[in-house]
PDB file of N, CA, C and O in Angstrom:
ATOM      1  N   MET A   1     115.140  96.373  96.736  1.00  0.00           N
ATOM      2  CA  MET A   1     113.708  96.354  96.856  1.00  0.00           C
ATOM      3  C   MET A   1     113.283  97.098  98.116  1.00  0.00           C
ATOM      4  O   MET A   1     112.336  97.883  98.080  1.00  0.00           O
ATOM      5  N   VAL A   2     113.958  96.865  99.208  1.00  0.00           N
ATOM      6  CA  VAL A   2     113.635  97.557 100.453  1.00  0.00           C
ATOM      7  C   VAL A   2     113.903  99.051 100.293  1.00  0.00           C
ATOM      8  O   VAL A   2     113.106  99.875 100.742  1.00  0.00           O
ATOM      9  N   TYR A   3     115.006  99.400  99.662  1.00  0.00           N
ATOM     10  CA  TYR A   3     115.329 100.806  99.427  1.00  0.00           C
ATOM     11  C   TYR A   3     114.253 101.466  98.571  1.00  0.00           C
ATOM     12  O   TYR A   3     113.858 102.601  98.840  1.00  0.00           O
ATOM     13  N   SER A   4     113.777 100.765  97.543  1.00  0.00           N
ATOM     14  CA  SER A   4     112.743 101.319  96.673  1.00  0.00           C
ATOM     15  C   SER A   4     111.462 101.581  97.449  1.00  0.00           C
ATOM     16  O   SER A   4     110.813 102.607  97.243  1.00  0.00           O
ATOM     17  N   GLU A   5     111.096 100.680  98.324  1.00  0.00           N
ATOM     18  CA  GLU A   5     109.885 100.863  99.115  1.00  0.00           C
ATOM     19  C   GLU A   5     110.081 101.967 100.151  1.00  0.00           C
ATOM     20  O   GLU A   5     109.162 102.743 100.414  1.00  0.00           O
ATOM     21  N   TRP A   6     111.259 102.040 100.731  1.00  0.00           N
ATOM     22  CA  TRP A   6     111.535 103.026 101.777  1.00  0.00           C
ATOM     23  C   TRP A   6     111.521 104.445 101.215  1.00  0.00           C
ATOM     24  O   TRP A   6     111.000 105.361 101.851  1.00  0.00           O
ATOM     25  N   THR A   7     112.090 104.628 100.032  1.00  0.00           N
ATOM     26  CA  THR A   7     112.158 105.955  99.428  1.00  0.00           C
ATOM     27  C   THR A   7     110.966 106.247  98.527  1.00  0.00           C
ATOM     28  O   THR A   7     110.916 107.304  97.898  1.00  0.00           O
ATOM     29  N   ARG A   8     110.019 105.341  98.457  1.00  0.00           N
ATOM     30  CA  ARG A   8     108.833 105.487  97.602  1.00  0.00           C
ATOM     31  C   ARG A   8     109.219 105.662  96.136  1.00  0.00           C
ATOM     32  O   ARG A   8     108.576 106.401  95.391  1.00  0.00           O
ATOM     33  N   LEU A   9     110.277 104.970  95.742  1.00  0.00           N
ATOM     34  CA  LEU A   9     110.717 104.989  94.353  1.00  0.00           C
ATOM     35  C   LEU A   9     109.705 104.211  93.524  1.00  0.00           C
ATOM     36  O   LEU A   9     109.149 103.217  93.992  1.00  0.00           O
ATOM     37  N   GLU A  10     109.471 104.648  92.324  1.00  0.00           N
ATOM     38  CA  GLU A  10     108.503 103.983  91.460  1.00  0.00           C
ATOM     39  C   GLU A  10     108.930 102.540  91.222  1.00  0.00           C
ATOM     40  O   GLU A  10     110.063 102.277  90.817  1.00  0.00           O
ATOM     41  N   SER A  11     108.016 101.610  91.477  1.00  0.00           N
ATOM     42  CA  SER A  11     108.368 100.191  91.398  1.00  0.00           C
ATOM     43  C   SER A  11     108.604  99.728  89.962  1.00  0.00           C
ATOM     44  O   SER A  11     109.210  98.680  89.739  1.00  0.00           O
ATOM     45  N   ARG A  12     108.131 100.497  89.001  1.00  0.00           N
ATOM     46  CA  ARG A  12     108.356 100.114  87.604  1.00  0.00           C
ATOM     47  C   ARG A  12     109.815 100.244  87.205  1.00  0.00           C
ATOM     48  O   ARG A  12     110.235  99.652  86.211  1.00  0.00           O
ATOM     49  N   TYR A  13     110.604 101.014  87.968  1.00  0.00           N
ATOM     50  CA  TYR A  13     112.016 101.147  87.654  1.00  0.00           C
ATOM     51  C   TYR A  13     112.753  99.824  87.808  1.00  0.00           C
ATOM     52  O   TYR A  13     113.681  99.543  87.051  1.00  0.00           O
ATOM     53  N   LEU A  14     112.353  99.013  88.775  1.00  0.00           N
ATOM     54  CA  LEU A  14     112.979  97.690  88.929  1.00  0.00           C
ATOM     55  C   LEU A  14     112.693  96.810  87.722  1.00  0.00           C
ATOM     56  O   LEU A  14     113.575  96.097  87.244  1.00  0.00           O
ATOM     57  N   VAL A  15     111.464  96.859  87.233  1.00  0.00           N
ATOM     58  CA  VAL A  15     111.104  96.055  86.059  1.00  0.00           C
ATOM     59  C   VAL A  15     111.853  96.557  84.833  1.00  0.00           C
ATOM     60  O   VAL A  15     112.316  95.751  84.025  1.00  0.00           O
ATOM     61  N   ALA A  16     111.981  97.870  84.678  1.00  0.00           N
ATOM     62  CA  ALA A  16     112.723  98.420  83.541  1.00  0.00           C
ATOM     63  C   ALA A  16     114.196  98.032  83.616  1.00  0.00           C
ATOM     64  O   ALA A  16     114.804  97.704  82.597  1.00  0.00           O
ATOM     65  N   ALA A  17     114.768  98.066  84.810  1.00  0.00           N
ATOM     66  CA  ALA A  17     116.165  97.657  84.968  1.00  0.00           C
ATOM     67  C   ALA A  17     116.335  96.184  84.624  1.00  0.00           C
ATOM     68  O   ALA A  17     117.339  95.791  84.031  1.00  0.00           O
ATOM     69  N   ALA A  18     115.357  95.375  84.994  1.00  0.00           N
ATOM     70  CA  ALA A  18     115.427  93.946  84.664  1.00  0.00           C
ATOM     71  C   ALA A  18     115.389  93.723  83.154  1.00  0.00           C
ATOM     72  O   ALA A  18     116.089  92.854  82.636  1.00  0.00           O
ATOM     73  N   LEU A  19     114.579  94.503  82.454  1.00  0.00           N
ATOM     74  CA  LEU A  19     114.502  94.349  81.002  1.00  0.00           C
ATOM     75  C   LEU A  19     115.798  94.783  80.320  1.00  0.00           C
ATOM     76  O   LEU A  19     116.235  94.159  79.352  1.00  0.00           O
ATOM     77  N   VAL A  20     116.408  95.848  80.824  1.00  0.00           N
ATOM     78  CA  VAL A  20     117.698  96.285  80.266  1.00  0.00           C
ATOM     79  C   VAL A  20     118.762  95.224  80.537  1.00  0.00           C
ATOM     80  O   VAL A  20     119.557  94.893  79.657  1.00  0.00           O
ATOM     81  N   LEU A  21     118.770  94.698  81.750  1.00  0.00           N
ATOM     82  CA  LEU A  21     119.744  93.661  82.088  1.00  0.00           C
ATOM     83  C   LEU A  21     119.491  92.374  81.299  1.00  0.00           C
ATOM     84  O   LEU A  21     120.426  91.631  81.002  1.00  0.00           O
ATOM     85  N   LEU A  22     118.240  92.117  80.965  1.00  0.00           N
ATOM     86  CA  LEU A  22     117.921  90.948  80.137  1.00  0.00           C
ATOM     87  C   LEU A  22     118.522  91.096  78.740  1.00  0.00           C
ATOM     88  O   LEU A  22     119.016  90.124  78.168  1.00  0.00           O
ATOM     89  N   ALA A  23     118.481  92.312  78.189  1.00  0.00           N
ATOM     90  CA  ALA A  23     119.103  92.555  76.879  1.00  0.00           C
ATOM     91  C   ALA A  23     120.615  92.377  76.957  1.00  0.00           C
ATOM     92  O   ALA A  23     121.223  91.824  76.040  1.00  0.00           O
ATOM     93  N   VAL A  24     121.224  92.843  78.047  1.00  0.00           N
ATOM     94  CA  VAL A  24     122.667  92.655  78.239  1.00  0.00           C
ATOM     95  C   VAL A  24     122.991  91.170  78.367  1.00  0.00           C
ATOM     96  O   VAL A  24     124.010  90.701  77.862  1.00  0.00           O
ATOM     97  N   THR A  25     122.116  90.442  79.045  1.00  0.00           N
ATOM     98  CA  THR A  25     122.312  88.997  79.195  1.00  0.00           C
ATOM     99  C   THR A  25     122.300  88.297  77.841  1.00  0.00           C
ATOM    100  O   THR A  25     123.109  87.404  77.591  1.00  0.00           O
ATOM    101  N   ALA A  26     121.377  88.706  76.966  1.00  0.00           N
ATOM    102  CA  ALA A  26     121.303  88.105  75.635  1.00  0.00           C
ATOM    103  C   ALA A  26     122.563  88.393  74.824  1.00  0.00           C
ATOM    104  O   ALA A  26     123.057  87.526  74.103  1.00  0.00           O
ATOM    105  N   VAL A  27     123.077  89.606  74.943  1.00  0.00           N
ATOM    106  CA  VAL A  27     124.297  89.971  74.211  1.00  0.00           C
ATOM    107  C   VAL A  27     125.485  89.160  74.731  1.00  0.00           C
ATOM    108  O   VAL A  27     126.286  88.659  73.942  1.00  0.00           O
ATOM    109  N   GLU A  28     125.601  89.029  76.044  1.00  0.00           N
ATOM    110  CA  GLU A  28     126.707  88.256  76.618  1.00  0.00           C
ATOM    111  C   GLU A  28     126.607  86.777  76.237  1.00  0.00           C
ATOM    112  O   GLU A  28     127.622  86.126  75.992  1.00  0.00           O
ATOM    113  N   ASP A  29     125.392  86.257  76.189  1.00  0.00           N
ATOM    114  CA  ASP A  29     125.219  84.859  75.794  1.00  0.00           C
ATOM    115  C   ASP A  29     125.607  84.661  74.327  1.00  0.00           C
ATOM    116  O   ASP A  29     126.227  83.659  73.969  1.00  0.00           O
ATOM    117  N   ALA A  30     125.240  85.615  73.495  1.00  0.00           N
ATOM    118  CA  ALA A  30     125.599  85.517  72.075  1.00  0.00           C
ATOM    119  C   ALA A  30     127.104  85.664  71.871  1.00  0.00           C
ATOM    120  O   ALA A  30     127.657  85.121  70.915  1.00  0.00           O
ATOM    121  N   ALA A  31     127.764  86.392  72.763  1.00  0.00           N
ATOM    122  CA  ALA A  31     129.215  86.581  72.652  1.00  0.00           C
ATOM    123  C   ALA A  31     129.992  85.374  73.166  1.00  0.00           C
ATOM    124  O   ALA A  31     131.208  85.296  72.991  1.00  0.00           O
ATOM    125  N   GLY A  32     129.299  84.442  73.792  1.00  0.00           N
ATOM    126  CA  GLY A  32     129.961  83.220  74.247  1.00  0.00           C
ATOM    127  C   GLY A  32     130.274  83.180  75.726  1.00  0.00           C
ATOM    128  O   GLY A  32     130.845  82.200  76.204  1.00  0.00           O
ATOM    129  N   ALA A  33     129.918  84.214  76.462  1.00  0.00           N
ATOM    130  CA  ALA A  33     130.168  84.250  77.905  1.00  0.00           C
ATOM    131  C   ALA A  33     128.963  83.653  78.624  1.00  0.00           C
ATOM    132  O   ALA A  33     128.156  84.364  79.223  1.00  0.00           O
ATOM    133  N   VAL A  34     128.864  82.328  78.547  1.00  0.00           N
ATOM    134  CA  VAL A  34     127.690  81.642  79.069  1.00  0.00           C
ATOM    135  C   VAL A  34     127.606  81.740  80.590  1.00  0.00           C
ATOM    136  O   VAL A  34     126.517  81.934  81.131  1.00  0.00           O
ATOM    137  N   SER A  35     128.708  81.612  81.274  1.00  0.00           N
ATOM    138  CA  SER A  35     128.657  81.668  82.740  1.00  0.00           C
ATOM    139  C   SER A  35     128.237  83.063  83.221  1.00  0.00           C
ATOM    140  O   SER A  35     127.482  83.182  84.186  1.00  0.00           O
ATOM    141  N   LEU A  36     128.721  84.112  82.557  1.00  0.00           N
ATOM    142  CA  LEU A  36     128.296  85.464  82.901  1.00  0.00           C
ATOM    143  C   LEU A  36     126.821  85.668  82.572  1.00  0.00           C
ATOM    144  O   LEU A  36     126.095  86.309  83.332  1.00  0.00           O
ATOM    145  N   ALA A  37     126.384  85.129  81.450  1.00  0.00           N
ATOM    146  CA  ALA A  37     124.976  85.242  81.075  1.00  0.00           C
ATOM    147  C   ALA A  37     124.078  84.541  82.092  1.00  0.00           C
ATOM    148  O   ALA A  37     122.997  85.039  82.407  1.00  0.00           O
ATOM    149  N   ASN A  38     124.507  83.404  82.602  1.00  0.00           N
ATOM    150  CA  ASN A  38     123.717  82.700  83.615  1.00  0.00           C
ATOM    151  C   ASN A  38     123.647  83.492  84.918  1.00  0.00           C
ATOM    152  O   ASN A  38     122.603  83.533  85.569  1.00  0.00           O
ATOM    153  N   LEU A  39     124.744  84.112  85.290  1.00  0.00           N
ATOM    154  CA  LEU A  39     124.746  84.943  86.494  1.00  0.00           C
ATOM    155  C   LEU A  39     123.829  86.154  86.322  1.00  0.00           C
ATOM    156  O   LEU A  39     123.062  86.491  87.224  1.00  0.00           O
ATOM    157  N   LEU A  40     123.911  86.804  85.164  1.00  0.00           N
ATOM    158  CA  LEU A  40     123.042  87.951  84.904  1.00  0.00           C
ATOM    159  C   LEU A  40     121.574  87.537  84.851  1.00  0.00           C
ATOM    160  O   LEU A  40     120.702  88.303  85.263  1.00  0.00           O
ATOM    161  N   ALA A  41     121.293  86.343  84.352  1.00  0.00           N
ATOM    162  CA  ALA A  41     119.913  85.860  84.311  1.00  0.00           C
ATOM    163  C   ALA A  41     119.342  85.697  85.715  1.00  0.00           C
ATOM    164  O   ALA A  41     118.153  85.932  85.933  1.00  0.00           O
ATOM    165  N   GLU A  42     120.177  85.299  86.660  1.00  0.00           N
ATOM    166  CA  GLU A  42     119.713  85.203  88.047  1.00  0.00           C
ATOM    167  C   GLU A  42     119.362  86.581  88.588  1.00  0.00           C
ATOM    168  O   GLU A  42     118.364  86.734  89.293  1.00  0.00           O
ATOM    169  N   PHE A  43     120.178  87.591  88.264  1.00  0.00           N
ATOM    170  CA  PHE A  43     119.878  88.951  88.702  1.00  0.00           C
ATOM    171  C   PHE A  43     118.600  89.468  88.044  1.00  0.00           C
ATOM    172  O   PHE A  43     117.813  90.170  88.679  1.00  0.00           O
ATOM    173  N   VAL A  44     118.396  89.122  86.778  1.00  0.00           N
ATOM    174  CA  VAL A  44     117.166  89.517  86.087  1.00  0.00           C
ATOM    175  C   VAL A  44     115.959  88.925  86.802  1.00  0.00           C
ATOM    176  O   VAL A  44     114.963  89.615  87.013  1.00  0.00           O
ATOM    177  N   PHE A  45     116.042  87.667  87.171  1.00  0.00           N
ATOM    178  CA  PHE A  45     114.936  87.015  87.870  1.00  0.00           C
ATOM    179  C   PHE A  45     114.650  87.718  89.195  1.00  0.00           C
ATOM    180  O   PHE A  45     113.490  87.957  89.531  1.00  0.00           O
ATOM    181  N   LEU A  46     115.697  88.049  89.947  1.00  0.00           N
ATOM    182  CA  LEU A  46     115.494  88.714  91.234  1.00  0.00           C
ATOM    183  C   LEU A  46     114.896  90.108  91.059  1.00  0.00           C
ATOM    184  O   LEU A  46     114.016  90.505  91.823  1.00  0.00           O
ATOM    185  N   LEU A  47     115.367  90.848  90.063  1.00  0.00           N
ATOM    186  CA  LEU A  47     114.803  92.173  89.816  1.00  0.00           C
ATOM    187  C   LEU A  47     113.339  92.096  89.399  1.00  0.00           C
ATOM    188  O   LEU A  47     112.520  92.894  89.855  1.00  0.00           O
ATOM    189  N   LEU A  48     113.007  91.147  88.541  1.00  0.00           N
ATOM    190  CA  LEU A  48     111.613  90.995  88.127  1.00  0.00           C
ATOM    191  C   LEU A  48     110.732  90.578  89.300  1.00  0.00           C
ATOM    192  O   LEU A  48     109.629  91.100  89.466  1.00  0.00           O
ATOM    193  N   ALA A  49     111.210  89.647  90.104  1.00  0.00           N
ATOM    194  CA  ALA A  49     110.426  89.217  91.263  1.00  0.00           C
ATOM    195  C   ALA A  49     110.223  90.378  92.241  1.00  0.00           C
ATOM    196  O   ALA A  49     109.123  90.566  92.761  1.00  0.00           O
ATOM    197  N   GLY A  50     111.270  91.147  92.490  1.00  0.00           N
ATOM    198  CA  GLY A  50     111.149  92.302  93.375  1.00  0.00           C
ATOM    199  C   GLY A  50     110.220  93.361  92.807  1.00  0.00           C
ATOM    200  O   GLY A  50     109.434  93.952  93.548  1.00  0.00           O
ATOM    201  N   GLY A  51     110.296  93.609  91.515  1.00  0.00           N
ATOM    202  CA  GLY A  51     109.413  94.589  90.887  1.00  0.00           C
ATOM    203  C   GLY A  51     107.956  94.189  90.956  1.00  0.00           C
ATOM    204  O   GLY A  51     107.089  95.018  91.233  1.00  0.00           O
ATOM    205  N   VAL A  52     107.687  92.921  90.703  1.00  0.00           N
ATOM    206  CA  VAL A  52     106.303  92.435  90.785  1.00  0.00           C
ATOM    207  C   VAL A  52     105.800  92.501  92.224  1.00  0.00           C
ATOM    208  O   VAL A  52     104.645  92.854  92.463  1.00  0.00           O
ATOM    209  N   LEU A  53     106.648  92.168  93.166  1.00  0.00           N
ATOM    210  CA  LEU A  53     106.255  92.236  94.572  1.00  0.00           C
ATOM    211  C   LEU A  53     105.955  93.680  94.981  1.00  0.00           C
ATOM    212  O   LEU A  53     104.971  93.931  95.678  1.00  0.00           O
ATOM    213  N   LEU A  54     106.780  94.620  94.560  1.00  0.00           N
ATOM    214  CA  LEU A  54     106.523  96.023  94.879  1.00  0.00           C
ATOM    215  C   LEU A  54     105.270  96.547  94.181  1.00  0.00           C
ATOM    216  O   LEU A  54     104.539  97.352  94.757  1.00  0.00           O
ATOM    217  N   LEU A  55     105.012  96.107  92.959  1.00  0.00           N
ATOM    218  CA  LEU A  55     103.769  96.488  92.294  1.00  0.00           C
ATOM    219  C   LEU A  55     102.556  95.954  93.049  1.00  0.00           C
ATOM    220  O   LEU A  55     101.533  96.631  93.147  1.00  0.00           O
ATOM    221  N   LEU A  56     102.673  94.747  93.578  1.00  0.00           N
ATOM    222  CA  LEU A  56     101.590  94.172  94.371  1.00  0.00           C
ATOM    223  C   LEU A  56     101.388  94.961  95.663  1.00  0.00           C
ATOM    224  O   LEU A  56     100.251  95.209  96.065  1.00  0.00           O
ATOM    225  N   VAL A  57     102.472  95.352  96.309  1.00  0.00           N
ATOM    226  CA  VAL A  57     102.367  96.153  97.536  1.00  0.00           C
ATOM    227  C   VAL A  57     101.695  97.493  97.230  1.00  0.00           C
ATOM    228  O   VAL A  57     100.842  97.943  97.995  1.00  0.00           O
ATOM    229  N   ASP A  58     102.068  98.132  96.125  1.00  0.00           N
ATOM    230  CA  ASP A  58     101.432  99.391  95.737  1.00  0.00           C
ATOM    231  C   ASP A  58      99.942  99.203  95.482  1.00  0.00           C
ATOM    232  O   ASP A  58      99.127 100.040  95.871  1.00  0.00           O
ATOM    233  N   HIS A  59      99.593  98.106  94.832  1.00  0.00           N
ATOM    234  CA  HIS A  59      98.189  97.834  94.530  1.00  0.00           C
ATOM    235  C   HIS A  59      97.384  97.616  95.806  1.00  0.00           C
ATOM    236  O   HIS A  59      96.277  98.137  95.942  1.00  0.00           O
ATOM    237  N   VAL A  60      97.933  96.856  96.729  1.00  0.00           N
ATOM    238  CA  VAL A  60      97.234  96.594  97.993  1.00  0.00           C
ATOM    239  C   VAL A  60      97.121  97.885  98.801  1.00  0.00           C
ATOM    240  O   VAL A  60      96.088  98.142  99.419  1.00  0.00           O
ATOM    241  N   ARG A  61      98.165  98.687  98.801  1.00  0.00           N
ATOM    242  CA  ARG A  61      98.142  99.948  99.539  1.00  0.00           C
ATOM    243  C   ARG A  61      97.072 100.884  98.983  1.00  0.00           C
ATOM    244  O   ARG A  61      96.388 101.562  99.749  1.00  0.00           O
ATOM    245  N   ASP A  62      96.920 100.926  97.661  1.00  0.00           N
ATOM    246  CA  ASP A  62      95.930 101.805  97.042  1.00  0.00           C
ATOM    247  C   ASP A  62      94.511 101.277  97.207  1.00  0.00           C
ATOM    248  O   ASP A  62      93.562 102.061  97.176  1.00  0.00           O
ATOM    249  N   ALA A  63      94.342  99.973  97.381  1.00  0.00           N
ATOM    250  CA  ALA A  63      93.016  99.372  97.468  1.00  0.00           C
ATOM    251  C   ALA A  63      92.461  99.364  98.884  1.00  0.00           C
ATOM    252  O   ALA A  63      91.317  98.957  99.087  1.00  0.00           O
ATOM    253  N   ARG A  64      93.234  99.800  99.866  1.00  0.00           N
ATOM    254  CA  ARG A  64      92.755  99.817 101.252  1.00  0.00           C
ATOM    255  C   ARG A  64      91.583 100.761 101.401  1.00  0.00           C
ATOM    256  O   ARG A  64      91.521 101.789 100.727  1.00  0.00           O
ATOM    257  N   PRO A  65      90.641 100.418 102.289  1.00  0.00           N
ATOM    258  CA  PRO A  65      89.555 101.366 102.552  1.00  0.00           C
ATOM    259  C   PRO A  65      90.116 102.625 103.202  1.00  0.00           C
ATOM    260  O   PRO A  65      90.983 102.558 104.074  1.00  0.00           O
ATOM    261  N   GLY A  66      89.615 103.753 102.769  1.00  0.00           N
ATOM    262  CA  GLY A  66      90.088 105.013 103.312  1.00  0.00           C
ATOM    263  C   GLY A  66      91.275 105.584 102.574  1.00  0.00           C
ATOM    264  O   GLY A  66      91.719 106.692 102.875  1.00  0.00           O
ATOM    265  N   ALA A  67      91.794 104.846 101.614  1.00  0.00           N
ATOM    266  CA  ALA A  67      92.904 105.364 100.818  1.00  0.00           C
ATOM    267  C   ALA A  67      92.364 106.419  99.864  1.00  0.00           C
ATOM    268  O   ALA A  67      91.254 106.268  99.355  1.00  0.00           O
ATOM    269  N   PRO A  68      93.113 107.475  99.608  1.00  0.00           N
ATOM    270  CA  PRO A  68      92.605 108.514  98.706  1.00  0.00           C
ATOM    271  C   PRO A  68      92.438 107.964  97.301  1.00  0.00           C
ATOM    272  O   PRO A  68      93.282 107.215  96.809  1.00  0.00           O
ATOM    273  N   SER A  69      91.348 108.338  96.665  1.00  0.00           N
ATOM    274  CA  SER A  69      91.106 107.870  95.312  1.00  0.00           C
ATOM    275  C   SER A  69      91.981 108.653  94.339  1.00  0.00           C
ATOM    276  O   SER A  69      92.537 109.697  94.679  1.00  0.00           O
ATOM    277  N   VAL A  70      92.088 108.133  93.143  1.00  0.00           N
ATOM    278  CA  VAL A  70      92.943 108.763  92.150  1.00  0.00           C
ATOM    279  C   VAL A  70      92.328 110.070  91.664  1.00  0.00           C
ATOM    280  O   VAL A  70      93.035 111.064  91.499  1.00  0.00           O
ATOM    281  N   ALA A  71      91.021 110.076  91.435  1.00  0.00           N
ATOM    282  CA  ALA A  71      90.333 111.270  90.950  1.00  0.00           C
ATOM    283  C   ALA A  71      89.292 111.688  91.983  1.00  0.00           C
ATOM    284  O   ALA A  71      88.197 111.126  92.013  1.00  0.00           O
ATOM    285  N   PRO A  72      89.617 112.667  92.830  1.00  0.00           N
ATOM    286  CA  PRO A  72      88.659 113.075  93.850  1.00  0.00           C
ATOM    287  C   PRO A  72      87.465 113.787  93.223  1.00  0.00           C
ATOM    288  O   PRO A  72      87.584 114.405  92.165  1.00  0.00           O
ATOM    289  N   ALA A  73      86.330 113.696  93.878  1.00  0.00           N
ATOM    290  CA  ALA A  73      85.125 114.360  93.403  1.00  0.00           C
ATOM    291  C   ALA A  73      85.280 115.866  93.567  1.00  0.00           C
ATOM    292  O   ALA A  73      85.946 116.324  94.496  1.00  0.00           O
ATOM    293  N   PRO A  74      84.664 116.645  92.661  1.00  0.00           N
ATOM    294  CA  PRO A  74      84.772 118.097  92.798  1.00  0.00           C
ATOM    295  C   PRO A  74      84.013 118.566  94.040  1.00  0.00           C
ATOM    296  O   PRO A  74      83.029 117.945  94.441  1.00  0.00           O
ATOM    297  N   PRO A  75      84.468 119.656  94.643  1.00  0.00           N
ATOM    298  CA  PRO A  75      83.773 120.171  95.821  1.00  0.00           C
ATOM    299  C   PRO A  75      82.350 120.592  95.487  1.00  0.00           C
ATOM    300  O   PRO A  75      82.044 120.929  94.344  1.00  0.00           O
ATOM    301  N   LYS A  76      81.482 120.568  96.495  1.00  0.00           N
ATOM    302  CA  LYS A  76      80.088 120.929  96.274  1.00  0.00           C
ATOM    303  C   LYS A  76      79.994 122.399  95.869  1.00  0.00           C
ATOM    304  O   LYS A  76      80.754 123.246  96.338  1.00  0.00           O
ATOM    305  N   GLY A  77      79.049 122.668  94.994  1.00  0.00           N
ATOM    306  CA  GLY A  77      78.830 124.028  94.551  1.00  0.00           C
ATOM    307  C   GLY A  77      79.585 124.385  93.287  1.00  0.00           C
ATOM    308  O   GLY A  77      79.291 125.409  92.669  1.00  0.00           O
ATOM    309  N   GLU A  78      80.554 123.570  92.883  1.00  0.00           N
ATOM    310  CA  GLU A  78      81.282 123.850  91.646  1.00  0.00           C
ATOM    311  C   GLU A  78      80.706 122.999  90.527  1.00  0.00           C
ATOM    312  O   GLU A  78      80.336 121.847  90.756  1.00  0.00           O
ATOM    313  N   PRO A  79      80.624 123.544  89.325  1.00  0.00           N
ATOM    314  CA  PRO A  79      80.086 122.755  88.205  1.00  0.00           C
ATOM    315  C   PRO A  79      81.012 121.601  87.864  1.00  0.00           C
ATOM    316  O   PRO A  79      82.233 121.709  87.979  1.00  0.00           O
ATOM    317  N   THR A  80      80.414 120.497  87.444  1.00  0.00           N
ATOM    318  CA  THR A  80      81.213 119.337  87.085  1.00  0.00           C
ATOM    319  C   THR A  80      81.731 119.416  85.666  1.00  0.00           C
ATOM    320  O   THR A  80      82.748 118.803  85.343  1.00  0.00           O
ATOM    321  N   GLU A  81      81.041 120.168  84.806  1.00  0.00           N
ATOM    322  CA  GLU A  81      81.473 120.336  83.425  1.00  0.00           C
ATOM    323  C   GLU A  81      81.740 121.814  83.158  1.00  0.00           C
ATOM    324  O   GLU A  81      81.081 122.674  83.742  1.00  0.00           O
ATOM    325  N   PRO A  82      82.679 122.114  82.301  1.00  0.00           N
ATOM    326  CA  PRO A  82      82.922 123.533  82.022  1.00  0.00           C
ATOM    327  C   PRO A  82      81.706 124.158  81.333  1.00  0.00           C
ATOM    328  O   PRO A  82      81.073 123.529  80.485  1.00  0.00           O
ATOM    329  N   THR A  83      81.393 125.374  81.698  1.00  0.00           N
ATOM    330  CA  THR A  83      80.266 126.071  81.086  1.00  0.00           C
ATOM    331  C   THR A  83      80.774 126.987  79.999  1.00  0.00           C
ATOM    332  O   THR A  83      81.873 127.534  80.084  1.00  0.00           O
ATOM    333  N   GLU A  84      79.957 127.146  78.980  1.00  0.00           N
ATOM    334  CA  GLU A  84      80.324 128.008  77.858  1.00  0.00           C
ATOM    335  C   GLU A  84      79.717 129.393  78.085  1.00  0.00           C
ATOM    336  O   GLU A  84      78.599 129.503  78.589  1.00  0.00           O
ATOM    337  N   PRO A  85      80.442 130.444  77.718  1.00  0.00           N
ATOM    338  CA  PRO A  85      79.855 131.780  77.848  1.00  0.00           C
ATOM    339  C   PRO A  85      78.695 131.963  76.888  1.00  0.00           C
ATOM    340  O   PRO A  85      78.714 131.438  75.774  1.00  0.00           O
ATOM    341  N   ARG A  86      77.693 132.701  77.315  1.00  0.00           N
ATOM    342  CA  ARG A  86      76.505 132.903  76.454  1.00  0.00           C
ATOM    343  C   ARG A  86      76.548 134.200  75.742  1.00  0.00           C
ATOM    344  O   ARG A  86      75.631 134.519  74.984  1.00  0.00           O
TER     345      ARG A  86
END
């Protein structure tokens, strides 16, 4: 989680990894490896918690006053809509 924040890695990757690991956990549980499935479930929980925390940090960072907006306004003097040739 710290590495993801430090390198500005997309926080959704942690959530995607948790979902993939959750599928592996289900397969291991169905195969009868209950202790391994329980261990993997703990890792899934940690990955999901870290992903949600990083998503929250991204949201707070973007909501700060003075943060650049997603769609900046066009510069003055330029048309806002495309014009058609006459």
